[in-house]
N, C-alpha and C positions, 0 to 999 in steps of 0.2 A: 522485900522479896518479889518486887514487881519486875517485869521486863518492859523497859521504857524505850520508846523511839523518840529521839529529839531531831526535829527537822529545822535546819537553819537556812533561812531564805532572806537575804543571800549574803554569803561571805564576801562577795565582790563589793557590796555596799559597805561592809565593815572595813575592808581593806582601803576603800576610797576615803572613808572617814579617818582612818589611821594616817593616810597620806596628807589629808588636809591638816590634821592636828600636828603632824610632824613638820609641815611647812610653817605653821604658826609658831611652833616652838624652835624653829630654825635648826632642826636636826639635820644631820648629813643624809641626803637622799640616796636611795639605791636605784635599782633599775626602774626606768620610767617614772621616777619621782616617788616611788613607794619607799617606806622606811626599810632600812637594811635588816631590821629585826622582824619583818613581816613573816618570814618563813617559820621562825621559832614560835611566834604567836599562834600561827595556824596549827603548828604541830602540837603546841600545848593544849589547844582546844580539842583537836581530834583524839589526843591521847587520853582524854577523859572517858572514852568509850571502852567497854570491856565487861567481863563477868566478874562477880564478886560473891564470896560466901559471907552472908550478912552476920553481924554480931548478934548476940542474944539467943533466945530460944522462942519457938522451935527452930531447928536448923532449916535454913532456906537459902536459895540462890537467887540473886538478882542480876540484871544486866542493863546496860545503857548502849543503845545503838544510835549512832549519829549519821544522819543523811544531810550533807551540806550541799546547797545549790550554788553553783558558780555561774555567773552571767558574763562571759567574755565578750567584749565589744566586737561586733561584726563576726561573731562565732570564730574568733581567732584563738585557737588553743595554745598558741605560743606565747601569749601574754603572761606576765609574772604571776598573777593570782592563780591562774589555772595550772601553770607549771609547778608552783610550790605545793598546790593541793595534790596534784598527781604523784608527787614524790612521797606523800604521806599515806594516802588512802590506798586500799587494795581492790577497789571495785569502782567502775565508772558506768553510768548510764548517760550516753551522749545523745542529746536531742538533736534531730536533724530538721532543719528548716525545709529542705526539699520534700521530706516525707509529710510534714505538716501541710505544705502547699498542695500535695496530692491527696489530702484528706486521709492519710494512712496513720491511724492512731492505734496504740500509743506510738508516737513519732520517735522511737528509740532506734538509733543507728546500730545495726547488728555488726557492722564492720569496725566501727570506732569503739564500741562498748567492750568491756572486758571484766573479768573477775579473777582474782587470785585465790579465791576460796574454794576452787573446784575440788581439790584433794580433801579439804576439810569437810565438805558436805557430801562427798561421794557415797559414803556408807549410809547416810540418811536417805539419799535419793534412791538407793538400791532397793529400798522396801517398796517403792512404786514401780521401778523398772530395773531389773537385775543388770541390764546392759546400759544403764543411763549414761555413763561416761562416753561410751562409743556412739550411742544414739545422738547425744549432744554434739560431739565432735564431728560426726558425719553431716549433721544438719548445717553446721557452720562451714564445713568444707564446700558443700554445695552452694551456699550463698557466696562464698569467696570466689568459687569458680565462675559463678554467674557474673560477678563484677569484672573478672578478667575477660570473659567472653564478650561482654558488652563493649569493651574497648575494640575488640576485633570487628564486631558488627558495625560500630561507628565508622571504622576505617574502610572495610571492604564489603560490608553487607552480610545479611543472614545466609545467603547462598554459599558462602565460603565455609560455613560450619558443617561438620559431619552430623549424621543422624544422632550419634551418641551425645554430641555437644548440644544439639537442639533439644534432646530429651532432658538433659541437665538443666537447660534454661527453663523448660516447662515445669520441672520438679521444683526448681527454685521459686518460680512464680507461685506455685501452689503453697510452698512454705510461707512466702510473704503474705499472700492474700487470704489463704484459708487457715493458716495457723497463727501467724504473728499479728495479723490485723484483728482488732477487737472492737465491737460495737458496745459501748458502755450504756447505750439507751435501750438495748435489747434485753428482755427479761431473762433469757437463757445465756446469751453470750457475755453478759456483764460479769459473770463469775464462772470460772472453770476450775474444777478440782485437779489435783496433781495427777490422779489416776486418769482422768479424761485427757489431760495434756499429753500424757505418755501415749495413750491410745491414738490420739489424733496424729501425732508426729510419726508414730510407727506405721500408721496407715499410709501416710504420704511416702515414706521411705520404702514401704513394701510395693507401692505402685512403681517407684523407680526401679526396683529389682525385677518386678514382673515385666515392666516395659522393656528393660534391657534384654530379658530372655526372649521376648517376642521379636525384637529387632534382630537378635542373633539368629533366630529361626527363619528370618526372611520376611517378617511382617513389615508393612508400610508404617512410617512414623505417624501419618495422619490417622491411621486406624488405631494406633496406640493412644494417641491424644484424645480421640473422639469416642473412646469406649464409654458406653452408657453409665458405667459405675463412677466415672469421673465426677458427675454431678453430685452423687451421694457423698463422695469424698470431700468435695468442696463445701457441702452443707453439714459436715460432721460436727462443726462447732455448735450447731443448733440442736444437737441431740441432748435430751434431758439427762440429768445426772443419774437418775434411777433407771435409765434405759440403756445401760452399757452393753447388754447382749446384741444391740443393733450393730455394734462395731464388728462382732463376729460374723454377722450376716453380710456386711459390706466386704470383709476380707474374703469370705467364701465366694461372693459374687465376683470379686476381682480375680480370684484364682480361676474361676470358671470361664470368664471372658478372655483371660490371657491364654488359657489352654485352647480355646477356640481359635484365637489368632495364630498360635504356634502350629496347630494342626493344619490350618489353612496355608500358612507360610511354608510348611514342609511339603505340601502338595505342589 
């Protein structure tokens, strides 16, 4: 009746061992010298994951979750082991060397990673955030828009962007640095409850909404970015788990400072 997590590190080494054994047995090689049956062997391994109703009494349910690490040479996701694995699994955490070099940890690429379990876990997540699916989708859209805007910035510079696009870039930076970046050596940031995760992301998205309202009212972009409450939003990750009312204070302060900018812009 246990819930077991099996971590396999690394299936790439296993596949290389199969390739070497296949060569010694003079088997017909497949793509890049790997055995032609490598895909079925990988599938047989991952298919052992799942939930079961255990035999005997008392009635109990158990599960096996498999997390397999793949180490593609040169971070080439088109190589056979990675491609055969992606055909089987329904979720991917893609580690990014560029993020690791920037000391952004965990170095998980938000653009390459994906999960096909969104619909399956939606109801469970709704107990923490009734609008979880939309909140998650909006955060991803902002990060994807940032990647597209960065291409424009590299070609023609930041001056070619509208104020709305610049605000999107600033919100995306806040999601990356204030929300996705985690310090495992900090006593508070090393662990974040699901409720706090929701409050942190909602706070950043609320800044995006309030900032857009201020820009529409005629406020300057620099005034929106330099609002004093921004520092408190950036440090929300260090709020203690038993101090959740602080998030309400920050939201109230954000609304007040935005209202001041809107009134000033209207004048």
